[in-house]
C-alpha positions in Angstrom: -15.7 -19.5 7.7 -12.5 -17.1 7.9 -11.3 -14.7 4.9 -7.9 -15.0 3.6 -7.2 -11.3 2.4 -7.9 -10.8 -0.7 -8.9 -8.1 -3.3 -11.1 -6.7 -6.5 -12.1 -4.8 -8.3 -14.3 -3.4 -10.9 -14.9 -0.5 -13.8 -18.0 2.0 -14.0 -19.4 5.1 -15.2 -21.4 7.6 -14.3 -23.3 10.4 -15.4 -25.8 13.3 -13.8 -27.4 13.6 -17.8 -25.5 16.4 -18.3 -21.7 15.0 -18.3 -20.5 11.9 -18.1 -17.3 10.5 -16.2 -16.6 7.1 -17.6 -14.4 4.5 -17.2 -14.2 5.0 -13.2 -12.0 1.8 -10.5 -13.5 0.6 -7.5 -10.6 -1.4 -5.4 -12.1 -2.9 -2.7 -9.6 -4.7 -0.1 -10.9 -7.6 2.5 -8.8 -7.6 5.2 -8.4 -10.2 7.6 -9.1 -10.0 11.2 -6.5 -12.4 12.6 -2.2 -11.2 12.3 -0.4 -15.0 11.7 2.5 -15.2 12.3 4.4 -18.3 11.9 7.6 -19.3 13.8 10.3 -21.8 13.7 12.9 -23.7 16.1 16.0 -22.0 16.5 18.3 -24.8 18.5 20.1 -22.9 21.0 23.2 -25.4 22.8 23.3 -25.4 26.4 24.7 -22.6 27.3 25.7 -21.0 24.0 23.2 -17.9 22.5 22.1 -18.0 18.8 20.6 -14.8 17.2 17.0 -14.4 16.7 16.2 -14.3 12.7 13.5 -13.3 10.0 13.4 -16.9 9.0 13.0 -17.9 12.9 9.8 -15.3 13.7 7.3 -14.4 10.0 4.4 -12.3 9.2 2.5 -14.9 7.5 0.0 -11.9 6.6 0.8 -10.2 3.4 -1.1 -6.9 4.8 0.4 -6.8 8.1 3.9 -8.0 7.4 4.7 -3.9 6.8 2.8 -3.0 9.7 4.2 -4.6 12.2 7.1 -2.8 14.1 8.1 -4.3 18.2 7.4 -7.6 19.5 7.1 -7.8 23.1 7.8 -10.9 25.1 5.6 -12.3 26.7 7.0 -15.3 28.8 10.9 -14.6 28.6 12.8 -17.9 29.1 13.1 -19.1 32.7 16.6 -20.1 32.2 18.3 -18.2 29.3 17.4 -14.3 27.9 17.1 -12.3 25.0 19.5 -9.8 24.4 20.3 -7.5 22.4 24.0 -7.0 20.4 26.0 -4.6 19.2 26.1 -2.1 22.1 28.2 -1.0 24.5 26.5 -3.6 27.0 25.0 -6.2 25.5 21.1 -5.5 27.4 18.2 -7.9 28.3 14.9 -7.3 26.3 11.7 -7.8 25.9 10.6 -5.9 23.6 12.6 -5.3 19.9 12.0 -3.7 16.7 11.3 -5.8 13.0 14.6 -3.7 12.5 16.4 -5.6 15.0 15.5 -8.8 14.0 16.3 -8.1 10.3 20.0 -7.1 11.4 20.0 -10.6 13.6 21.0 -7.9 16.2 18.7 -10.4 18.6 20.4 -13.3 20.8 18.6 -15.6 22.5 21.1 -17.5 24.9 19.9 -20.3 27.1 20.9 -22.5 29.6 19.0 -25.3 29.5 17.9 -27.3 27.0 14.4 -27.6 24.9 12.4 -24.5 27.1 9.6 -22.6 25.2 9.3 -19.0 25.8 6.6 -16.1 23.9 6.4 -12.9 21.8 3.0 -10.9 20.7 3.0 -8.0 17.7 
């Protein structure tokens, strides 16, 4: 059995016989063990490049969505590369940030079609 992120709370009163605290709240959040990332295909025409968009790489687990800072490319394309734009010398990248992804500054360039690659966060 696995749990998805959820939260709950309850309200309670505390007394030591002399003083009393009322309407205290206890909040509980169940954190997911697994980070789920949704990937969507990116079509790149042979010999060209296309920006890697947030729609292509999306953190599904709500708790972790704002905690991811960087992505590490584990298995780069064999006949292509990922490159950073917006700099004087565009360069191949193995690590890129969420900000890079949001600014659409990572391009996937291909020499051949239909070749997957893998990334980690």
